[in-house]
C-alpha positions as CSV (number, residue, x, y, z in Angstrom):
1,M,188.3,-58.1,97.4
2,K,187.2,-54.6,96.1
3,Q,189.8,-52.5,94.3
4,T,189.6,-49.8,97.0
5,R,190.6,-52.3,99.6
6,K,193.5,-53.6,97.5
7,I,194.7,-50.0,97.1
8,T,194.4,-49.5,100.9
9,Y,196.4,-52.6,101.7
10,T,199.0,-51.6,99.1
11,A,199.2,-48.0,100.5
12,V,199.7,-49.4,104.1
13,A,202.4,-51.8,102.9
14,S,204.1,-48.9,101.1
15,A,203.9,-46.6,104.1
16,I,205.5,-49.3,106.4
17,A,208.2,-49.9,103.8
18,V,209.0,-46.2,103.6
19,I,209.2,-45.9,107.4
20,A,211.4,-49.0,107.5
21,L,213.8,-47.4,105.0
22,A,213.6,-44.0,106.7
23,V,214.9,-45.7,109.9
24,T,218.2,-46.2,108.1
25,A,218.7,-42.5,108.1
26,L,219.0,-42.5,111.9
27,P,222.6,-42.2,113.3
28,F,224.2,-45.3,114.7
29,M,222.1,-47.6,112.6
30,P,224.8,-50.2,111.7
31,I,222.4,-53.0,110.9
32,F,220.4,-51.1,108.3
33,L,219.8,-54.3,106.2
34,I,217.0,-55.3,108.7
35,P,214.7,-52.4,107.7
36,V,215.6,-53.0,104.1
37,L,214.5,-56.7,104.4
38,I,211.3,-55.6,106.2
39,A,210.6,-53.5,103.2
40,A,210.9,-56.6,101.0
41,L,208.2,-58.3,103.1
42,C,205.9,-55.2,102.6
43,F,206.4,-55.4,98.9
44,F,205.6,-59.1,98.9
45,I,202.3,-58.4,100.8
46,A,201.4,-55.8,98.2
47,F,202.0,-58.4,95.5
48,Q,199.3,-60.6,97.1
49,C,196.8,-57.9,96.1
50,G,197.9,-58.2,92.5
51,I,201.1,-57.9,90.5
52,P,200.3,-54.2,89.5
53,H,199.9,-53.4,93.2
54,G,203.2,-54.9,94.1
55,F,205.0,-52.9,91.5
56,M,203.1,-49.8,92.6
57,A,204.3,-50.3,96.2
58,I,207.9,-50.7,95.0
59,A,207.7,-47.6,92.8
60,V,206.1,-45.4,95.5
61,T,208.5,-46.7,98.3
62,L,211.7,-46.3,96.3
63,T,210.7,-42.8,95.0
64,L,209.8,-41.5,98.5
65,S,212.8,-43.2,100.2
66,F,215.1,-41.8,97.6
67,F,214.3,-38.3,98.7
68,I,214.1,-39.2,102.4
69,T,217.3,-41.0,102.6
70,G,219.4,-39.5,99.8
71,G,222.7,-37.7,100.5
72,L,224.7,-39.6,103.0
73,V,227.0,-42.5,102.0
74,I,225.4,-45.1,104.4
75,V,221.9,-44.0,103.6
76,A,222.6,-44.1,99.8
77,T,223.9,-47.6,100.3
78,S,220.7,-48.7,102.0
79,F,218.6,-47.2,99.2
80,I,220.7,-49.2,96.7
81,F,220.1,-52.4,98.7
82,A,216.4,-51.6,98.7
83,A,216.4,-51.1,95.0
84,F,218.6,-54.0,94.0
85,L,217.9,-56.5,96.7
86,A,214.6,-56.0,98.5
87,A,212.5,-55.1,95.5
88,P,213.8,-57.8,93.2
89,Y,213.7,-60.4,96.0
90,S,210.0,-59.6,96.7
91,I,209.2,-60.1,93.0
92,L,211.1,-63.4,93.1
93,A,209.4,-64.5,96.3
94,H,206.0,-63.9,94.8
95,F,206.7,-66.2,91.8
96,I,208.3,-69.0,93.9
97,K,205.8,-68.7,96.8
98,K,204.7,-72.3,96.2
99,L,208.2,-73.5,97.1
100,D,208.9,-73.7,100.9
101,Y,211.1,-75.5,103.3
102,T,208.6,-78.2,104.5
103,K,209.8,-80.7,101.9
104,K,213.4,-81.6,101.0
105,K,213.1,-81.2,97.2
106,S,211.2,-77.9,97.5
107,A,213.6,-76.7,100.2
108,L,216.7,-77.4,98.0
109,M,215.1,-75.8,95.0
110,R,214.1,-72.6,96.8
111,A,217.4,-72.4,98.7
112,G,219.3,-72.8,95.3
113,I,217.2,-70.1,93.6
114,V,217.7,-67.7,96.5
115,A,221.4,-68.4,96.6
116,V,221.8,-67.7,92.9
117,F,219.7,-64.6,93.2
118,F,221.7,-63.2,96.1
119,N,225.1,-63.8,94.5
120,A,224.0,-62.2,91.3
121,V,222.7,-59.1,93.2
122,F,225.8,-59.1,95.5
123,A,228.1,-59.1,92.4
124,I,226.2,-56.2,90.9
125,I,226.2,-54.2,94.1
126,V,229.9,-54.7,94.7
127,F,231.4,-54.4,91.2
128,V,228.9,-52.1,89.5
129,M,226.9,-50.0,92.0
130,G,230.0,-49.8,94.3
131,R,231.4,-47.4,91.8
132,F,228.5,-45.1,92.2
133,I,228.6,-45.0,96.0
134,G,232.3,-44.4,96.4
135,E,233.2,-48.0,96.8
136,F,231.6,-47.9,100.3
137,L,229.4,-50.6,101.9
138,F,228.0,-50.3,105.4
139,G,230.2,-47.1,105.6
140,I,233.4,-49.2,105.2
141,E,235.6,-49.1,102.1
142,L,235.1,-52.3,100.2
143,D,238.7,-52.9,99.3
144,R,239.8,-52.4,102.9
145,M,237.1,-54.8,104.1
146,M,238.2,-57.5,101.6
147,N,241.9,-57.0,102.3
148,I,241.2,-57.6,106.0
149,L,239.6,-60.9,105.1
150,G,242.6,-62.0,103.1
151,G,242.6,-60.1,99.9
152,V,240.0,-59.0,97.3
153,A,239.2,-62.4,95.9
154,T,239.2,-64.2,99.3
155,G,237.3,-61.4,101.0
156,Y,234.7,-61.4,98.2
157,I,234.2,-65.1,98.5
158,I,233.9,-65.0,102.3
159,L,231.4,-62.1,102.1
160,A,229.4,-63.9,99.4
161,V,229.2,-67.2,101.3
162,L,228.3,-65.4,104.5
163,G,225.7,-63.3,102.8
164,T,224.2,-66.4,101.0
165,V,223.8,-68.2,104.4
166,I,222.2,-65.1,105.9
167,M,219.9,-64.6,102.9
168,I,218.7,-68.2,103.0
169,F,218.1,-67.9,106.8
170,Y,216.2,-64.7,106.1
171,D,214.2,-66.4,103.3
172,F,213.2,-69.2,105.8
173,S,212.0,-66.5,108.3
174,F,210.4,-64.6,105.4
175,I,208.2,-67.5,104.5
176,F,207.0,-67.9,108.1
177,A,206.2,-64.2,108.4
178,A,204.5,-64.2,105.0
179,K,202.3,-67.2,105.8
180,V,201.2,-65.5,109.1
181,L,200.4,-62.2,107.3
182,N,198.7,-64.0,104.4
183,K,196.5,-65.9,106.8
184,H,195.3,-62.6,108.3
185,L,194.9,-61.1,104.8
186,R,192.8,-64.0,103.7
187,F,190.7,-63.6,106.9
188,W,190.2,-59.9,106.1
189,K,189.4,-60.7,102.5
190,E,186.8,-63.4,103.4
191,K,185.3,-61.1,106.0
192,N,185.1,-58.2,103.5
193,D,183.7,-60.4,100.8
194,E,181.0,-61.5,103.1
195,E,180.2,-57.9,104.0
196,D,180.1,-57.0,100.3
197,K,177.5,-59.7,99.7
198,K,175.2,-58.4,102.4
């Protein structure tokens, strides 16, 4: 695949990711994690054009989305999730792409890696980044959310377990979507390579 086409695919993936994150700026957008995770898929596709292209897509998307979505609490939160969850996850997904859920051993390994990754990121977001966003998450005060669930410790565990299950389910869906997109990318690549030879 020519470098120009790689740059084109990367630019398209970056544009879609920026649009997905811009959607979080709309009012009454309570499930803003969905666009954030769509951005992760876009980053992953960019990585298929080469590692530098993947990092380029992440840098461009996060820079643009910072200026587009910066300012409001819930929007700032979505940007933090994009920077600390979507971007690192897409990098992780690229390096463990040979692991899937078709075989038991592979499924357990991938699920375990994703679970450890999510809990590490969740801890950073809650205990570190939470201080920079006013201790708010999804527009709700973290302490209040955890107290409703039975206290800070109990609430954190419940949210972590629930988030882990959701993340693994997303990872399962992510693999399916990535395989479909990669299949089309390979088709475009082979078609373009044939045209280049003519």
